[in-house]
Backbone as CSV, one residue per row, in Angstrom:
resi,resn,N_x,N_y,N_z,CA_x,CA_y,CA_z,C_x,C_y,C_z
1,MET,15.445,-1.204,76.267,14.653,-2.438,76.350,13.330,-2.236,75.614
2,ALA,12.911,-3.258,74.888,11.660,-3.172,74.138,10.468,-3.105,75.088
3,ASN,9.466,-2.323,74.671,8.242,-2.217,75.453,7.290,-3.328,75.008
4,ASN,7.177,-4.381,75.822,6.376,-5.541,75.445,4.873,-5.257,75.438
5,LYS,4.486,-4.122,76.050,3.066,-3.775,76.094,2.709,-2.661,75.113
6,LEU,3.621,-2.431,74.152,3.464,-1.310,73.235,2.127,-1.317,72.499
7,PHE,1.650,-2.509,72.085,0.427,-2.596,71.282,-0.782,-3.057,72.084
8,ASP,-0.606,-3.279,73.386,-1.726,-3.725,74.215,-2.867,-2.705,74.184
9,GLY,-4.078,-3.186,73.950,-5.256,-2.328,74.020,-5.573,-1.566,72.755
10,ILE,-4.678,-1.576,71.781,-4.884,-0.764,70.579,-6.094,-1.247,69.780
11,THR,-6.184,-2.566,69.538,-7.309,-3.063,68.733,-8.642,-2.850,69.445
12,VAL,-8.632,-2.986,70.773,-9.859,-2.752,71.539,-10.254,-1.283,71.448
13,PHE,-9.277,-0.394,71.596,-9.526,1.044,71.507,-10.133,1.408,70.152
14,VAL,-9.566,0.892,69.068,-10.059,1.191,67.724,-11.488,0.676,67.556
15,GLN,-11.767,-0.505,68.085,-13.123,-1.054,67.982,-14.130,-0.221,68.758
16,VAL,-13.736,0.269,69.924,-14.626,1.118,70.721,-15.014,2.357,69.930
17,VAL,-14.016,2.982,69.290,-14.283,4.190,68.510,-15.147,3.862,67.303
18,LYS,-14.811,2.796,66.588,-15.565,2.426,65.389,-17.008,2.057,65.715
19,CYS,-17.187,1.360,66.839,-18.526,0.896,67.219,-19.337,1.963,67.953
20,GLY,-18.639,2.986,68.445,-19.328,4.069,69.120,-19.693,3.794,70.566
21,GLY,-19.073,2.770,71.161,-19.367,2.498,72.562,-18.734,1.209,73.037
22,PHE,-18.708,1.044,74.393,-18.070,-0.118,74.990,-18.882,-1.399,74.743
23,GLY,-20.214,-1.280,74.857,-21.065,-2.450,74.696,-20.974,-3.045,73.296
24,ALA,-21.050,-2.164,72.302,-20.980,-2.630,70.915,-19.605,-3.223,70.613
25,ALA,-18.550,-2.593,71.151,-17.197,-3.104,70.937,-17.012,-4.461,71.603
26,ALA,-17.612,-4.624,72.795,-17.527,-5.901,73.506,-18.188,-7.008,72.696
27,GLU,-19.304,-6.683,72.069,-20.022,-7.673,71.263,-19.197,-8.089,70.047
28,VAL,-18.553,-7.100,69.402,-17.748,-7.380,68.211,-16.512,-8.192,68.553
29,THR,-15.851,-7.852,69.654,-14.596,-8.519,70.018,-14.805,-9.817,70.792
30,GLY,-16.038,-10.038,71.255,-16.311,-11.256,72.000,-15.878,-11.196,73.451
31,HIS,-15.729,-9.993,73.989,-15.341,-9.807,75.387,-16.510,-9.190,76.167
32,SER,-16.326,-9.100,77.460,-17.337,-8.461,78.306,-17.120,-6.963,78.319
33,ASN,-18.169,-6.235,78.737,-18.059,-4.778,78.861,-16.943,-4.395,79.828
34,SER,-16.852,-5.108,80.921,-15.844,-4.761,81.934,-14.433,-4.969,81.393
35,TYR,-14.244,-6.011,80.570,-12.923,-6.265,79.986,-12.535,-5.107,79.064
36,VAL,-13.463,-4.685,78.217,-13.185,-3.590,77.283,-12.871,-2.316,78.052
37,SER,-13.657,-2.027,79.076,-13.447,-0.825,79.878,-12.076,-0.836,80.548
38,LYS,-11.708,-1.998,81.098,-10.412,-2.106,81.775,-9.248,-1.935,80.792
39,GLU,-9.402,-2.480,79.570,-8.347,-2.354,78.558,-8.117,-0.887,78.181
40,ILE,-9.202,-0.131,78.041,-9.074,1.292,77.703,-8.441,2.057,78.866
41,THR,-8.856,1.718,80.082,-8.287,2.384,81.262,-6.792,2.107,81.367
42,LYS,-6.393,0.870,81.176,-4.972,0.512,81.229,-4.184,1.222,80.130
43,LEU,-4.785,1.325,78.932,-4.121,2.000,77.813,-3.915,3.478,78.130
44,GLU,-4.950,4.136,78.659,-4.841,5.553,79.012,-3.804,5.762,80.117
45,SER,-3.799,4.845,81.052,-2.847,4.950,82.161,-1.414,4.814,81.647
46,ARG,-1.214,3.885,80.728,0.132,3.675,80.193,0.593,4.870,79.356
47,LEU,-0.333,5.473,78.622,0.011,6.626,77.792,0.090,7.926,78.584
48,GLY,-0.623,7.953,79.716,-0.630,9.162,80.533,-1.543,10.241,80.002
49,VAL,-2.524,9.879,79.165,-3.489,10.844,78.624,-4.863,10.206,78.583
50,ARG,-5.886,11.043,78.599,-7.250,10.536,78.425,-7.538,10.490,76.930
51,LEU,-7.999,9.353,76.467,-8.302,9.175,75.049,-9.781,9.396,74.745
52,LEU,-10.639,9.049,75.713,-12.079,9.107,75.500,-12.760,9.863,76.627
53,ASN,-13.684,10.722,76.264,-14.592,11.310,77.252,-15.841,10.444,77.275
54,ARG,-16.218,9.962,78.463,-17.324,9.019,78.587,-18.499,9.666,79.290
55,THR,-19.696,9.353,78.813,-20.925,9.660,79.543,-21.690,8.346,79.655
56,THR,-22.811,8.369,80.296,-23.592,7.127,80.450,-24.152,6.652,79.114
57,ARG,-24.258,7.567,78.149,-24.884,7.197,76.877,-23.941,7.228,75.683
58,SER,-22.799,7.886,75.803,-21.953,8.034,74.619,-20.477,8.190,75.014
59,ILE,-19.652,8.103,73.995,-18.218,8.380,74.155,-17.815,9.394,73.092
60,ALA,-16.730,10.091,73.342,-16.200,11.045,72.362,-14.683,11.083,72.514
61,LEU,-13.994,11.169,71.397,-12.537,11.239,71.423,-12.074,12.591,71.931
62,THR,-11.067,12.594,72.778,-10.393,13.829,73.162,-9.471,14.237,72.009
63,PRO,-8.941,15.450,71.993,-7.997,15.829,70.930,-6.817,14.852,70.834
64,GLU,-6.288,14.443,72.010,-5.192,13.470,72.014,-5.677,12.116,71.488
65,GLY,-6.927,11.778,71.842,-7.504,10.522,71.383,-7.672,10.478,69.877
66,LYS,-8.055,11.626,69.272,-8.204,11.686,67.818,-6.893,11.388,67.118
67,THR,-5.840,12.038,67.586,-4.515,11.833,66.988,-4.072,10.390,67.145
68,TYR,-4.264,9.854,68.355,-3.826,8.490,68.631,-4.650,7.489,67.823
69,TYR,-5.929,7.749,67.681,-6.804,6.848,66.925,-6.346,6.740,65.468
70,GLN,-6.044,7.871,64.850,-5.601,7.859,63.457,-4.325,7.035,63.289
71,GLU,-3.406,7.189,64.233,-2.155,6.430,64.178,-2.415,4.939,64.383
72,CYS,-3.332,4.616,65.289,-3.650,3.212,65.567,-4.286,2.524,64.362
73,VAL,-5.180,3.244,63.684,-5.807,2.697,62.481,-4.746,2.369,61.432
74,GLN,-3.779,3.273,61.277,-2.704,3.036,60.310,-1.836,1.862,60.722
75,LEU,-1.540,1.753,62.019,-0.743,0.631,62.520,-1.415,-0.712,62.227
76,ILE,-2.704,-0.771,62.483,-3.447,-2.007,62.236,-3.474,-2.331,60.744
77,SER,-3.676,-1.298,59.918,-3.692,-1.496,58.468,-2.355,-2.025,57.978
78,ASP,-1.255,-1.440,58.498,0.080,-1.883,58.097,0.334,-3.320,58.519
79,ALA,-0.126,-3.661,59.719,0.059,-5.033,60.209,-0.714,-6.024,59.349
80,GLU,-1.952,-5.655,58.989,-2.760,-6.529,58.135,-2.125,-6.704,56.768
81,GLN,-1.549,-5.599,56.249,-0.887,-5.669,54.949,0.334,-6.582,55.001
82,ALA,1.102,-6.484,56.093,2.287,-7.334,56.244,1.898,-8.812,56.272
83,ILE,0.818,-9.120,56.998,0.344,-10.511,57.065,-0.125,-10.980,55.692
84,ALA,-0.853,-10.087,54.979,-1.363,-10.454,53.654,-0.228,-10.727,52.687
85,GLU,0.827,-9.903,52.752,1.948,-10.082,51.837,2.676,-11.389,52.104
86,ILE,2.846,-11.716,53.384,3.503,-12.973,53.730,2.649,-14.153,53.289
87,THR,1.360,-14.054,53.541,0.447,-15.141,53.189,0.359,-15.322,51.682
88,GLN,0.173,-14.209,50.958,-0.006,-14.290,49.516,1.255,-14.742,48.805
89,SER,2.427,-14.482,49.421,3.678,-14.876,48.783,3.894,-16.376,48.831
90,THR,3.150,-17.063,49.678,3.330,-18.505,49.811,2.119,-19.304,49.338
91,VAL,0.995,-18.630,49.102,-0.218,-19.332,48.682,-0.189,-19.572,47.179
92,GLU,-0.439,-20.807,46.770,-0.511,-21.138,45.351,-1.717,-20.425,44.749
93,PRO,-1.520,-19.664,43.658,-2.640,-18.911,43.089,-3.717,-19.818,42.517
94,LYS,-4.953,-19.408,42.674,-6.087,-20.149,42.115,-7.222,-19.176,41.849
95,GLY,-8.231,-19.642,41.139,-9.366,-18.784,40.815,-9.228,-18.224,39.410
96,THR,-9.998,-17.177,39.120,-10.011,-16.562,37.789,-9.223,-15.263,37.779
97,LEU,-8.284,-15.146,36.845,-7.544,-13.904,36.634,-8.161,-13.204,35.432
98,LYS,-8.812,-12.074,35.681,-9.500,-11.342,34.614,-8.603,-10.211,34.118
99,VAL,-8.219,-10.302,32.835,-7.245,-9.372,32.252,-7.788,-8.799,30.956
100,SER,-7.507,-7.522,30.714,-7.785,-6.907,29.422,-6.481,-6.361,28.860
101,CYS,-6.215,-6.621,27.574,-5.002,-6.089,26.957,-5.239,-5.824,25.472
102,PRO,-4.446,-4.938,24.858,-4.597,-4.654,23.430,-4.353,-5.909,22.590
103,VAL,-5.060,-6.007,21.486,-5.001,-7.215,20.659,-3.580,-7.512,20.193
104,TRP,-2.950,-6.548,19.535,-1.617,-6.781,18.957,-0.582,-7.058,20.039
105,PHE,-0.573,-6.247,21.070,0.416,-6.421,22.127,0.224,-7.758,22.825
106,GLY,-1.023,-8.138,23.024,-1.292,-9.422,23.649,-0.808,-10.586,22.812
107,LYS,-1.085,-10.548,21.505,-0.704,-11.646,20.614,0.804,-11.779,20.483
108,HIS,1.496,-10.647,20.360,2.914,-10.692,20.010,3.866,-10.543,21.198
109,TYR,3.376,-10.041,22.325,4.279,-9.804,23.447,3.870,-10.512,24.738
110,LEU,2.604,-10.920,24.832,2.147,-11.522,26.084,1.778,-13.004,25.946
111,ALA,1.818,-13.530,24.739,1.443,-14.936,24.552,2.332,-15.857,25.390
112,ASP,3.649,-15.598,25.379,4.566,-16.425,26.175,4.327,-16.240,27.674
113,VAL,3.957,-15.017,28.053,3.673,-14.736,29.468,2.459,-15.539,29.922
114,PHE,1.387,-15.490,29.129,0.172,-16.233,29.474,0.432,-17.742,29.480
115,THR,1.195,-18.223,28.495,1.487,-19.654,28.404,2.260,-20.134,29.632
116,THR,3.308,-19.393,29.984,4.129,-19.770,31.141,3.325,-19.715,32.424
117,TYR,2.531,-18.660,32.575,1.740,-18.477,33.790,0.725,-19.612,33.965
118,LEU,-0.014,-19.933,32.897,-1.024,-20.981,32.982,-0.401,-22.362,33.188
119,SER,0.763,-22.591,32.585,1.444,-23.873,32.767,1.955,-24.031,34.188
120,ARG,2.405,-22.937,34.746,2.982,-22.982,36.089,1.915,-23.064,37.173
121,TYR,0.745,-22.447,36.921,-0.294,-22.385,37.949,-1.606,-22.963,37.396
122,PRO,-1.741,-24.273,37.410,-2.896,-24.933,36.780,-4.235,-24.660,37.460
123,GLU,-4.216,-24.113,38.687,-5.469,-23.829,39.391,-6.071,-22.482,38.993
124,VAL,-5.395,-21.749,38.088,-5.882,-20.431,37.659,-6.572,-20.548,36.308
125,THR,-7.729,-19.891,36.202,-8.435,-19.756,34.932,-8.235,-18.334,34.423
126,LEU,-7.896,-18.176,33.156,-7.649,-16.858,32.575,-8.889,-16.377,31.826
127,ASP,-9.426,-15.233,32.243,-10.544,-14.578,31.555,-9.949,-13.385,30.821
128,LEU,-9.723,-13.531,29.509,-8.929,-12.570,28.748,-9.772,-11.780,27.758
129,ASP,-9.780,-10.467,27.918,-10.459,-9.553,26.996,-9.400,-8.887,26.128
130,MET,-9.436,-9.150,24.819,-8.459,-8.565,23.898,-9.107,-7.381,23.186
131,SER,-8.795,-6.180,23.631,-9.384,-4.992,23.012,-8.633,-3.758,23.477
132,ASP,-8.871,-2.645,22.754,-8.291,-1.362,23.115,-9.316,-0.432,23.747
133,LYS,-10.533,-0.923,23.911,-11.614,-0.056,24.390,-11.345,0.373,25.835
134,PRO,-11.845,1.545,26.232,-11.687,1.996,27.622,-12.341,1.000,28.583
135,ILE,-11.683,0.760,29.705,-12.159,-0.211,30.690,-12.256,0.466,32.059
136,ASP,-13.333,0.214,32.768,-13.426,0.611,34.172,-12.963,-0.588,34.993
137,VAL,-11.715,-0.532,35.439,-11.087,-1.696,36.072,-11.914,-2.212,37.241
138,ILE,-12.346,-1.306,38.107,-13.054,-1.714,39.318,-14.485,-2.123,39.015
139,ALA,-15.218,-1.272,38.294,-16.637,-1.555,38.013,-16.810,-2.806,37.162
140,ASP,-15.869,-3.045,36.241,-15.974,-4.214,35.362,-15.306,-5.454,35.945
141,GLY,-14.745,-5.326,37.138,-14.221,-6.489,37.848,-12.924,-7.054,37.320
142,TYR,-12.074,-6.208,36.730,-10.799,-6.690,36.208,-9.730,-6.729,37.304
143,ASP,-8.912,-7.779,37.267,-7.755,-7.844,38.155,-6.619,-6.996,37.609
144,LEU,-6.582,-6.875,36.281,-5.434,-6.242,35.630,-5.854,-5.755,34.250
145,VAL,-5.447,-4.538,33.892,-5.704,-4.019,32.553,-4.385,-3.501,31.995
146,ILE,-4.067,-3.876,30.764,-2.832,-3.442,30.124,-3.191,-2.489,28.993
147,ARG,-2.577,-1.303,29.013,-2.870,-0.297,28.008,-1.597,0.450,27.609
148,ALA,-1.543,0.844,26.325,-0.432,1.639,25.803,-0.881,3.088,25.696
149,THR,-0.078,3.998,26.228,-0.441,5.416,26.194,0.791,6.283,26.361
150,ALA,0.767,7.461,25.726,1.868,8.411,25.900,1.747,9.143,27.222
151,LYS,0.508,9.198,27.758,0.288,9.892,29.030,-0.895,9.254,29.740
152,LEU,-0.677,8.831,30.973,-1.751,8.233,31.751,-2.713,9.293,32.265
153,ASP,-4.001,8.997,32.216,-4.980,9.876,32.854,-4.831,9.767,34.369
154,ASP,-5.178,10.853,35.064,-5.175,10.798,36.526,-6.137,9.712,36.983
155,SER,-5.710,8.919,37.929,-6.530,7.781,38.336,-6.111,7.327,39.712
156,SER,-7.053,6.672,40.400,-6.742,6.083,41.702,-6.111,4.713,41.537
157,LEU,-6.011,4.234,40.287,-5.445,2.922,40.037,-3.926,2.926,40.255
158,ILE,-3.392,1.761,40.588,-1.952,1.581,40.672,-1.452,1.211,39.282
159,CYS,-0.341,1.803,38.841,0.166,1.497,37.509,1.621,1.035,37.587
160,LYS,1.952,0.093,36.731,3.314,-0.403,36.616,3.680,-0.405,35.135
161,ARG,4.748,0.301,34.801,5.175,0.343,33.402,5.847,-0.979,33.050
162,ILE,5.395,-1.614,31.960,5.931,-2.916,31.603,6.655,-2.917,30.260
163,TYR,6.489,-1.852,29.465,7.160,-1.812,28.169,7.230,-0.372,27.691
164,ARG,8.260,-0.069,26.887,8.408,1.272,26.316,8.802,1.132,24.855
165,SER,8.239,2.000,24.018,8.493,1.900,22.583,8.483,3.285,21.944
166,ARG,9.255,3.426,20.864,9.208,4.670,20.083,7.930,4.714,19.246
167,ILE,7.490,5.916,18.903,6.391,6.086,17.956,7.000,6.450,16.607
168,CYS,6.692,5.658,15.584,7.329,5.802,14.279,6.311,6.149,13.192
169,THR,6.770,6.902,12.213,5.971,7.186,11.020,6.562,6.381,9.876
170,VAL,5.730,5.574,9.224,6.253,4.642,8.216,5.339,4.549,7.004
171,ALA,5.933,4.055,5.919,5.198,3.753,4.689,6.023,2.727,3.909
172,THR,5.431,2.146,2.866,6.189,1.223,2.021,7.011,2.012,1.001
173,LYS,8.037,1.354,0.480,8.859,1.982,-0.572,8.019,2.275,-1.798
174,GLN,7.069,1.386,-2.087,6.233,1.576,-3.268,5.358,2.822,-3.130
175,TYR,4.770,3.010,-1.948,3.956,4.215,-1.742,4.815,5.470,-1.914
176,LEU,5.998,5.461,-1.330,6.877,6.631,-1.409,7.340,6.878,-2.839
177,LYS,7.523,5.797,-3.592,7.905,5.944,-4.993,6.768,6.560,-5.797
178,ASP,5.544,6.110,-5.508,4.382,6.586,-6.275,3.949,7.997,-5.873
179,HIS,4.120,8.355,-4.584,3.538,9.609,-4.085,4.565,10.614,-3.557
180,GLY,5.839,10.230,-3.565,6.877,11.149,-3.115,7.255,10.914,-1.667
181,TYR,8.494,11.211,-1.364,9.054,10.996,-0.022,9.000,12.323,0.748
182,PRO,8.141,12.446,1.763,8.064,13.707,2.507,9.369,13.989,3.255
183,GLN,9.925,15.152,3.030,11.173,15.523,3.687,10.941,16.229,5.018
184,HIS,9.761,16.808,5.165,9.412,17.547,6.381,8.002,17.119,6.802
185,PRO,7.745,17.025,8.116,6.412,16.595,8.577,5.260,17.412,8.004
186,SER,5.479,18.681,7.727,4.397,19.518,7.198,3.886,19.006,5.855
187,GLU,4.698,18.241,5.136,4.298,17.710,3.829,3.290,16.564,3.957
188,LEU,3.084,16.062,5.172,2.127,14.971,5.379,0.709,15.380,5.026
189,SER,0.404,16.665,5.067,-0.949,17.129,4.757,-1.331,16.848,3.309
190,ALA,-0.340,16.525,2.483,-0.602,16.215,1.083,-0.596,14.698,0.823
191,HIS,-0.501,13.900,1.880,-0.408,12.450,1.727,-1.627,11.747,2.332
192,SER,-1.808,10.500,1.937,-2.875,9.661,2.492,-2.400,9.068,3.812
193,CYS,-3.071,9.418,4.900,-2.631,8.972,6.228,-3.695,8.107,6.896
194,PHE,-3.222,7.169,7.691,-4.085,6.255,8.435,-4.111,6.694,9.894
195,CYS,-5.309,6.958,10.406,-5.441,7.534,11.746,-6.122,6.561,12.706
196,TYR,-5.628,6.555,13.926,-6.140,5.663,14.974,-7.155,6.432,15.817
197,THR,-8.418,6.042,15.716,-9.496,6.862,16.267,-9.650,6.777,17.782
198,ASN,-8.930,5.873,18.442,-9.012,5.835,19.908,-8.238,6.981,20.549
199,LEU,-7.450,7.701,19.754,-6.751,8.885,20.252,-7.685,10.089,20.191
200,LYS,-7.542,11.021,21.135,-8.431,12.183,21.186,-8.258,13.067,19.959
201,LYS,-7.001,13.340,19.569,-6.731,14.178,18.394,-6.029,13.322,17.351
202,PHE,-6.782,12.372,16.800,-6.182,11.358,15.941,-5.618,11.906,14.640
203,ASN,-6.113,13.063,14.180,-5.638,13.608,12.908,-4.591,14.703,13.083
204,MET,-4.152,14.943,14.315,-3.121,15.946,14.582,-1.840,15.231,15.001
205,TRP,-0.826,15.251,14.134,0.430,14.570,14.397,1.505,15.603,14.727
206,GLU,2.146,15.424,15.868,3.153,16.392,16.332,4.558,15.819,16.177
207,TYR,5.486,16.673,15.725,6.881,16.272,15.546,7.805,17.291,16.210
208,LEU,8.935,16.802,16.692,9.904,17.654,17.380,11.277,17.389,16.771
209,ASP,11.894,18.459,16.214,13.229,18.256,15.659,14.278,18.376,16.762
210,LYS,15.523,18.095,16.411,16.575,18.028,17.422,16.979,19.405,17.950
211,ALA,16.471,20.462,17.318,16.706,21.817,17.816,15.595,22.252,18.766
212,GLY,14.591,21.381,18.937,13.493,21.689,19.850,12.305,22.359,19.203
213,ASN,12.280,22.425,17.881,11.167,23.060,17.166,10.036,22.064,16.928
214,LYS,8.815,22.475,17.267,7.658,21.599,17.100,6.935,21.885,15.787
215,THR,6.439,20.827,15.173,5.586,20.943,13.998,4.323,20.138,14.258
216,LEU,3.172,20.785,14.174,1.890,20.117,14.364,1.188,20.070,13.013
217,VAL,0.917,18.871,12.537,0.350,18.695,11.203,-1.060,18.119,11.287
218,GLU,-1.994,18.743,10.597,-3.322,18.162,10.448,-3.279,17.288,9.201
219,VAL,-3.239,15.987,9.395,-3.009,15.078,8.272,-4.294,14.786,7.515
220,GLN,-4.115,14.361,6.263,-5.239,13.964,5.425,-5.645,12.546,5.809
221,GLN,-6.891,12.358,6.213,-7.352,11.079,6.757,-7.866,10.183,5.634
222,ARG,-6.999,9.296,5.183,-7.430,8.345,4.149,-8.244,7.220,4.776
223,VAL,-7.801,6.752,5.925,-8.510,5.695,6.639,-8.573,6.041,8.126
224,LEU,-9.751,5.912,8.698,-9.940,6.059,10.140,-10.291,4.688,10.695
225,SER,-9.592,4.273,11.744,-9.857,2.946,12.289,-9.470,2.891,13.760
226,ASN,-10.188,2.032,14.508,-9.816,1.792,15.906,-9.006,0.499,16.034
227,ASN,-8.601,-0.057,14.876,-7.837,-1.300,14.871,-6.539,-1.098,14.090
228,THR,-5.428,-1.014,14.820,-4.137,-0.751,14.191,-3.702,-1.891,13.288
229,GLU,-4.037,-3.125,13.662,-3.624,-4.281,12.864,-4.207,-4.211,11.450
230,MET,-5.480,-3.854,11.355,-6.103,-3.737,10.031,-5.484,-2.578,9.238
231,SER,-5.255,-1.460,9.902,-4.651,-0.311,9.224,-3.265,-0.655,8.689
232,LEU,-2.477,-1.367,9.493,-1.134,-1.765,9.051,-1.195,-2.688,7.842
233,GLU,-2.185,-3.562,7.834,-2.354,-4.477,6.706,-2.535,-3.680,5.413
234,LEU,-3.319,-2.607,5.466,-3.557,-1.775,4.290,-2.332,-0.939,3.933
235,VAL,-1.634,-0.448,4.963,-0.429,0.348,4.718,0.638,-0.489,4.020
236,THR,0.778,-1.757,4.429,1.790,-2.616,3.796,1.431,-2.939,2.345
237,LYS,0.210,-2.642,1.924,-0.182,-2.812,0.521,0.140,-1.556,-0.296
238,GLY,0.765,-0.576,0.361,1.174,0.630,-0.350,0.118,1.696,-0.458
239,LEU,-0.816,1.725,0.509,-1.953,2.645,0.399,-1.786,3.947,1.185
240,GLY,-0.742,4.076,1.978,-0.616,5.320,2.720,0.475,5.291,3.774
241,ILE,0.410,6.287,4.666,1.396,6.485,5.737,0.698,6.318,7.079
242,ILE,1.382,5.695,8.017,0.794,5.475,9.334,1.806,5.840,10.407
243,ARG,1.287,6.209,11.571,2.130,6.531,12.738,1.747,5.576,13.861
244,VAL,2.705,4.723,14.268,2.389,3.663,15.227,3.557,3.427,16.179
245,PRO,3.289,2.822,17.336,4.386,2.391,18.217,5.249,1.358,17.487
246,GLU,6.547,1.396,17.748,7.492,0.538,17.032,7.240,-0.949,17.281
247,PHE,6.631,-1.280,18.449,6.424,-2.703,18.714,5.474,-3.352,17.701
248,TYR,4.672,-2.522,16.992,3.796,-3.068,15.961,4.574,-3.474,14.704
249,ILE,5.701,-2.817,14.453,6.320,-2.909,13.113,7.788,-3.310,13.146
250,GLU,8.272,-3.839,14.255,9.688,-4.199,14.352,10.106,-5.139,13.222
251,THR,9.302,-6.157,12.953,9.633,-7.136,11.912,9.675,-6.496,10.536
252,GLN,8.683,-5.635,10.236,8.619,-4.994,8.918,9.756,-4.006,8.707
253,LEU,10.185,-3.342,9.774,11.320,-2.424,9.664,12.605,-3.199,9.396
254,GLN,12.777,-4.309,10.100,13.983,-5.116,9.924,14.049,-5.736,8.533
255,SER,12.888,-6.128,7.997,12.860,-6.759,6.670,12.906,-5.749,5.534
256,GLY,12.629,-4.479,5.846,12.588,-3.456,4.814,11.231,-3.309,4.159
257,ASP,10.227,-4.034,4.665,8.876,-3.921,4.100,8.280,-2.542,4.376
258,LEU,8.706,-1.907,5.450,8.287,-0.545,5.769,9.516,0.341,5.920
259,THR,9.360,1.589,5.510,10.452,2.563,5.577,10.147,3.603,6.635
260,LEU,11.133,3.891,7.464,10.983,4.858,8.544,11.154,6.273,8.000
261,LEU,10.197,7.138,8.299,10.253,8.539,7.873,10.732,9.425,9.023
262,PHE,11.344,10.543,8.662,11.761,11.576,9.621,12.667,11.002,10.722
263,ASP,13.616,10.172,10.322,14.493,9.571,11.328,15.511,10.552,11.891
264,ASP,15.541,11.779,11.354,16.400,12.820,11.923,15.654,13.649,12.975
265,TYR,14.407,13.240,13.296,13.623,13.906,14.331,13.692,13.113,15.637
266,ILE,13.296,13.759,16.723,13.234,13.079,18.019,11.958,12.238,18.055
267,PHE,12.119,10.963,18.343,10.954,10.084,18.377,10.262,10.175,19.741
268,PRO,8.975,10.500,19.759,8.252,10.426,21.044,8.162,8.969,21.487
269,GLU,7.909,8.763,22.758,7.823,7.405,23.283,6.442,7.132,23.847
270,ILE,6.056,5.886,23.770,4.798,5.449,24.358,5.095,4.331,25.348
271,ASP,4.401,4.349,26.455,4.601,3.338,27.486,3.405,2.402,27.538
272,VAL,3.684,1.163,27.861,2.628,0.185,28.101,2.572,-0.053,29.602
273,TYR,1.385,0.109,30.178,1.210,0.001,31.627,0.292,-1.162,31.980
274,ALA,0.587,-1.754,33.111,-0.359,-2.667,33.753,-1.035,-1.885,34.868
275,LEU,-2.348,-1.814,34.830,-3.130,-1.065,35.806,-3.928,-2.040,36.657
276,TYR,-3.922,-1.807,37.969,-4.678,-2.681,38.856,-5.242,-1.861,40.013
277,PRO,-6.277,-2.368,40.678,-7.048,-1.525,41.592,-6.303,-1.016,42.818
278,THR,-5.472,-1.846,43.461,-4.884,-1.424,44.724,-3.583,-2.147,44.990
279,ARG,-2.672,-1.477,45.674,-1.415,-2.103,46.051,-1.593,-2.958,47.305
280,LYS,-2.656,-2.686,48.065,-2.896,-3.442,49.297,-3.641,-4.738,48.999
281,HIS,-3.282,-5.773,49.718,-3.957,-7.060,49.628,-4.000,-7.582,48.188
282,VAL,-2.876,-7.457,47.490,-2.791,-7.986,46.134,-2.871,-9.509,46.200
283,THR,-3.766,-10.104,45.428,-3.951,-11.542,45.481,-2.740,-12.258,44.900
284,SER,-2.586,-13.516,45.298,-1.443,-14.286,44.822,-1.508,-14.484,43.304
285,LYS,-2.713,-14.589,42.731,-2.817,-14.797,41.287,-2.281,-13.591,40.513
286,VAL,-2.471,-12.372,41.062,-1.935,-11.175,40.425,-0.441,-11.054,40.694
287,ARG,-0.031,-11.291,41.925,1.381,-11.166,42.296,2.254,-12.119,41.462
288,PHE,1.813,-13.366,41.312,2.610,-14.328,40.565,2.577,-14.041,39.066
289,PHE,1.498,-13.423,38.585,1.468,-13.007,37.178,2.543,-11.962,36.919
290,PHE,2.700,-11.022,37.851,3.730,-10.005,37.699,5.128,-10.613,37.739
291,GLU,5.309,-11.667,38.503,6.610,-12.323,38.545,6.966,-12.888,37.168
292,VAL,5.996,-13.519,36.516,6.232,-14.054,35.175,6.446,-12.912,34.184
293,LEU,5.634,-11.864,34.315,5.752,-10.697,33.442,7.132,-10.062,33.568
294,ASP,7.618,-9.934,34.800,8.946,-9.367,35.041,10.023,-10.162,34.314
295,LYS,9.958,-11.458,34.441,11.010,-12.318,33.896,10.999,-12.371,32.378
296,LEU,9.816,-12.461,31.774,9.724,-12.694,30.340,9.597,-11.434,29.491
297,LEU,9.137,-10.339,30.072,8.907,-9.134,29.264,9.675,-7.929,29.756
298,ILE,9.458,-7.553,31.012,10.007,-6.304,31.522,11.532,-6.307,31.490
299,ASN,12.142,-7.386,31.951,13.601,-7.439,32.013,14.257,-7.475,30.635
300,ASN,13.490,-7.800,29.602,14.034,-7.862,28.252,13.867,-6.557,27.475
301,ASN,13.151,-5.596,28.045,12.962,-4.302,27.386,14.024,-3.343,27.902
302,LYS,15.116,-3.206,27.164,16.307,-2.494,27.642,16.055,-1.015,27.905
303,SER,15.062,-0.427,27.239,14.813,1.013,27.405,14.033,1.325,28.678
304,LEU,13.645,0.265,29.407,12.758,0.458,30.554,13.553,0.559,31.840
305,ASP,13.243,1.592,32.649,13.829,1.669,33.976,12.923,0.860,34.892
306,HIS,13.447,-0.212,35.453,12.624,-1.167,36.170,12.193,-0.612,37.510
307,ASP,10.883,-0.638,37.760,10.366,-0.232,39.055,9.973,-1.484,39.818
308,VAL,9.774,-1.332,41.119,9.509,-2.477,41.987,8.021,-2.608,42.198
309,PHE,7.527,-3.823,42.127,6.090,-4.080,42.352,5.764,-3.927,43.819
């Protein structure tokens, strides 16, 4: 048979500990001192242990009380989270959704997501920062930050992978005709290369052959830039070789405007992540954005193993 009094007194007990006394807890909960005292006594009696040592001026947790208090705090947190999830799943999103995402990825992969989201939820205003610059999600007040990286830095942020792409080395046929077709990555040191300066070691390009042998090349830096779109524009004019995620160049590869180099090597992969401050109490505007993102982007990226929000 279920214990109908299982949670009786728990919230009062937690308030007593947090407030440091019966009087302060009574004031917070809106009850009398005697009510709070009786609730703690009944709770101790039901558990068969003393939770608090009392004096006329202070209270202190017993060893059993410490253990029980920690569990009670978690129980209350879980209950609040359950209520928030139920509430947020039914509340129409409103307010401002502040998002930062890379320029190219936003233009070519998220435009439909933003359009669908804004059309579906007219009470939401989108505050959109299009850049690759480092963002402090919490300090800068972002609800969501989207970034592409081969390896995430350690962080307290929650991350959800939303896209995966190969990293490709490419050039135009004209450049290769004029300057030679490198057969091995080590030959890149003799070529004009375009480097992305937001990477820590932007001029060091690593390659792995199918036998597991690594080649690390210090490339010749013809152009240094923090904007891949501009670099690609110059590369398509036949000015050099660039190494970029495939999502930047899918169209050019299909049309033959760019030629893939070292296709007999293992292609490293880069992931695009959505980063957000906390999994608890996720607002409806963020939750519903992920629903649109799931439907229009994540489910269409076949290389992605889908994780649950």
